[in-house]
VOGU-3710 file (C-alpha; in Angstrom, 3 decimals, decimal comma):
1> mretytcspe> 0,000/0,000/0,000  2,816/2,410/0,837  4,207/2,183/-2,707  0,782/3,237/-4,036  1,276/6,667/-2,518  5,045/7,093/-2,573  6,113/6,113/-6,095  7,155/8,951/-8,397  4,829/10,439/-11,030  6,921/8,711/-13,692
11> eflknsrlpt> 6,571/5,354/-11,938  2,856/5,968/-11,518  2,348/6,402/-15,267  4,549/3,409/-16,043  2,803/1,083/-13,601  -0,809/2,210/-13,979  -3,143/-0,730/-14,596  -5,587/1,704/-16,214  -4,876/3,624/-19,447  -3,939/7,095/-18,227
21> rvmeseaamm> -3,566/10,387/-20,063  -2,403/13,732/-18,730  -4,021/17,041/-19,705  -2,850/20,542/-18,917  -5,935/21,789/-17,088  -9,472/21,167/-15,877  -10,697/23,673/-18,478  -9,149/21,598/-21,264  -10,869/18,507/-19,882  -14,282/20,170/-19,907
31> eeisdimvdt> -13,749/21,251/-23,502  -12,857/17,681/-24,405  -15,916/16,196/-22,682  -18,258/18,569/-24,501  -16,537/17,777/-27,805  -16,879/14,023/-27,270  -20,577/14,380/-26,458  -21,319/16,473/-29,542  -19,068/14,428/-31,830  -20,712/11,189/-30,652
41> ierkqgaptf> -24,159/12,548/-31,513  -23,063/13,907/-34,894  -21,248/10,701/-35,806  -24,444/8,699/-35,335  -26,063/10,847/-38,074  -29,505/10,779/-36,522  -29,382/7,161/-35,330  -30,305/6,624/-31,665  -27,600/7,889/-29,301  -27,384/7,035/-25,592
51> iicpvgpiaq> -25,200/9,075/-23,241  -24,823/8,442/-19,505  -24,592/11,818/-17,769  -23,075/12,818/-14,433  -23,605/15,955/-12,397  -19,979/16,129/-11,383  -18,185/17,309/-13,360  -20,588/19,980/-14,612  -18,464/22,622/-16,364  -18,757/20,688/-19,640
61> yplfvkkvne> -22,487/21,350/-19,905  -22,461/25,070/-20,799  -19,914/24,208/-23,504  -22,091/21,349/-24,743  -25,171/23,581/-24,861  -23,281/26,289/-26,757  -21,990/23,825/-29,369  -25,395/22,173/-29,827  -27,096/25,538/-30,308  -24,458/27,070/-32,561
71> rgvslknvwm> -24,039/23,991/-34,753  -27,730/23,139/-34,851  -27,157/19,623/-33,532  -30,495/17,802/-33,285  -30,990/15,880/-30,063  -34,320/14,434/-31,199  -32,970/10,874/-31,219  -30,647/11,272/-28,236  -31,234/9,688/-24,840  -29,437/11,349/-21,931
81> inmdeyltdd> -29,801/9,332/-18,738  -28,289/10,684/-15,554  -26,458/8,387/-13,210  -27,890/9,257/-9,848  -29,692/11,622/-7,483  -29,893/12,457/-3,806  -32,955/11,213/-1,913  -34,939/12,289/1,116  -35,108/9,996/4,144  -38,272/8,427/2,695
91> dqhispdspl> -36,594/7,714/-0,640  -38,012/10,476/-2,800  -35,952/12,770/-5,033  -34,845/15,848/-3,124  -36,519/19,058/-4,263  -35,305/20,253/-7,674  -34,970/23,669/-6,030  -32,219/22,364/-3,733  -28,675/23,451/-4,640  -27,753/19,758/-4,373
101> sfvgymeknv> -30,388/18,540/-6,839  -29,004/16,918/-9,973  -32,466/16,992/-11,555  -32,673/20,723/-10,920  -29,193/21,348/-12,285  -29,831/19,546/-15,569  -33,160/21,278/-16,144  -31,896/24,778/-15,323  -28,502/24,590/-16,974  -28,880/22,119/-19,828
111> ysqirpellm> -32,341/21,308/-21,108  -33,897/24,746/-20,657  -30,902/26,317/-22,433  -31,091/24,243/-25,630  -33,013/25,616/-28,584  -36,492/24,037/-28,397  -36,393/22,792/-31,976  -33,215/20,825/-31,163  -34,224/19,428/-27,764  -35,149/15,761/-27,284
121> preqrlfpvp> -38,573/14,804/-25,880  -38,837/14,834/-22,091  -39,108/11,026/-21,961  -35,581/10,834/-23,379  -33,973/12,842/-20,529  -34,140/10,624/-17,508  -32,997/10,013/-13,951  -33,253/6,852/-11,880  -36,462/7,014/-9,836  -37,160/5,086/-6,611
131> gkeaeldali> -39,667/2,333/-7,250  -38,820/2,265/-10,962  -35,337/0,800/-10,797  -36,220/-2,299/-12,802  -37,921/-0,158/-15,454  -34,762/1,909/-15,934  -32,550/-1,175/-16,161  -34,920/-2,674/-18,735  -34,881/0,545/-20,775  -31,084/0,650/-20,719
141> eklgpadccl> -31,014/-2,982/-21,846  -33,389/-2,106/-24,695  -31,385/0,937/-25,775  -28,237/-1,124/-25,808  -24,875/-0,174/-24,292  -24,411/3,558/-23,782  -22,316/5,217/-26,454  -20,284/6,964/-23,776  -19,980/7,670/-20,080  -17,758/10,643/-19,176
151> tgvginghia> -17,637/11,266/-15,463  -15,700/11,919/-12,295  -14,764/9,702/-9,347  -15,708/10,070/-5,683  -13,163/10,301/-2,893  -13,682/6,623/-2,028  -13,702/5,494/-5,640  -17,430/5,485/-6,223  -18,745/5,921/-9,767  -22,187/7,507/-9,727
161> fneppapsea> -23,246/6,683/-6,161  -22,017/3,095/-6,248  -20,468/3,296/-2,791  -17,866/0,722/-1,737  -19,441/-1,957/0,462  -18,459/-2,302/4,101  -15,794/-4,995/4,621  -18,382/-7,052/6,504  -20,979/-6,842/3,697  -21,618/-10,184/2,042
171> itdeeyrtig> -20,982/-9,321/-1,596  -18,223/-10,526/-3,901  -16,392/-8,532/-6,558  -18,312/-10,374/-9,276  -21,646/-9,666/-7,614  -20,709/-6,012/-7,216  -19,777/-5,682/-10,908  -23,253/-6,845/-11,916  -25,333/-4,920/-9,384  -28,218/-2,919/-10,852
181> trcldlskdt> -29,923/0,399/-10,214  -30,864/0,770/-6,544  -31,418/3,044/-3,550  -28,776/2,985/-0,835  -27,183/4,906/2,015  -24,492/7,414/1,195  -21,179/6,613/2,839  -19,783/8,859/5,522  -16,877/9,629/3,172  -19,250/10,959/0,529
191> ivnngahkia> -21,383/12,926/2,983  -18,338/14,677/4,434  -16,540/15,292/1,138  -19,582/16,464/-0,823  -20,891/18,471/2,115  -17,569/20,228/2,495  -17,359/21,172/-1,178  -21,024/21,722/-2,087  -22,652/23,300/0,975  -19,707/24,718/2,944
201> galdmmprrc> -19,585/21,933/5,479  -23,232/22,103/6,601  -23,222/18,339/7,040  -26,528/18,287/8,913  -28,161/19,413/5,666  -26,648/16,663/3,536  -28,967/13,900/2,346  -28,227/10,450/3,760  -29,813/8,471/0,928  -29,379/8,260/-2,837
211> itmgmkqlln> -30,380/6,346/-5,941  -27,816/5,273/-8,500  -27,509/3,517/-11,822  -25,833/0,182/-11,210  -22,314/-0,917/-12,002  -23,705/-3,357/-14,566  -25,269/-0,575/-16,618  -22,282/1,748/-16,246  -19,578/-0,769/-17,100  -21,427/-1,786/-20,272
221> aklfkvylyc> -20,812/1,660/-21,814  -18,899/1,441/-25,084  -16,570/4,287/-24,082  -15,831/5,124/-20,446  -13,606/8,000/-19,378  -13,079/9,325/-15,872  -11,696/12,815/-15,359  -9,774/13,694/-12,193  -8,695/17,246/-11,434  -9,475/17,957/-7,749
231> dwqwgimrkm> -6,656/17,801/-5,211  -8,678/15,408/-3,029  -8,777/12,889/-5,899  -5,033/12,268/-5,753  -5,286/9,354/-3,327  -8,061/7,509/-5,132  -6,348/8,211/-8,471  -3,372/6,250/-7,233  -5,385/3,492/-5,607  -7,635/2,804/-8,602
241> alepadrfap> -4,688/2,760/-11,008  -1,993/0,924/-9,057  -3,860/-1,646/-6,960  -5,839/-4,676/-8,192  -9,445/-3,990/-9,120  -11,968/-4,681/-6,365  -15,282/-3,518/-4,944  -13,622/-1,403/-2,267  -12,536/1,108/-4,941  -15,323/0,669/-7,514
251> asflqehpns> -13,673/2,860/-10,163  -10,818/0,346/-10,244  -13,092/-1,991/-12,249  -12,332/0,254/-15,216  -9,038/-1,648/-15,387  -11,100/-4,454/-16,926  -13,100/-2,279/-19,328  -12,128/-2,712/-23,012  -12,324/1,011/-23,828  -11,655/3,016/-20,688
261> emvitktlle> -9,294/5,826/-19,827  -8,397/7,880/-16,781  -7,661/11,495/-17,661  -5,810/13,561/-15,050  -4,388/17,037/-14,819  -0,667/17,655/-14,844  -0,970/19,197/-11,379  -2,605/16,073/-9,992  0,023/13,828/-11,572  2,922/15,846/-10,204
271> htini> 1,651/16,036/-6,626  3,677/13,952/-4,165  3,536/13,313/-0,441  6,294/12,425/1,982  5,149/9,729/4,383
//
């Protein structure tokens, strides 16, 4: 474990079990994500397109909206399905008016900003909904593998809200890889990290529950890229790239994906610690 955090940046790149690419800045990453989204849609030439969407990162969305509007890219046959959402204690979506709401963010900053004649029907812009988990998984199966999933990684290695299981939880790596859409408790790691960065540490106001697309649906995406640019992602960047894939760092399963890539900033790569 010590070598995970103490090897040099050069050794890290050499020994990474996950294809890794370095970019100059977060801004360049967001430009790239928006380009991939638009290029994927245009390349399909009107054929059905399925994109799995995060809300984190989010700076790619204004760029995506601008390119769609300026280039007149029709989204009429595009399905954009978001990964996850926070829930109330009784397993309902939090209010879309909440600053934490992913539903609210996408409506205010993406869908309402796209020219109406280009926008897809409402039934093609979806979130997982409690009580309808099986319906979403069936729809994703019908649509076929997502064309792309371009997202971030949580401090404990979660993708979407697929939190690592407790060591005592009776689930194997193989079972975890194939888990579907579900409601679950947020981990303490996620509550503290997201609360610190999203609502200035008001942890009492953080939701304790969430709903997430499953690892099965995510890992089936044809193209999967994770973008890491926050200083607090340095540790999980190293763990998911240098240690064997397992359920305790869910993003590490991208080591086994046939078309995955971890994209990191130069600053993140060059950071070192002296333990």
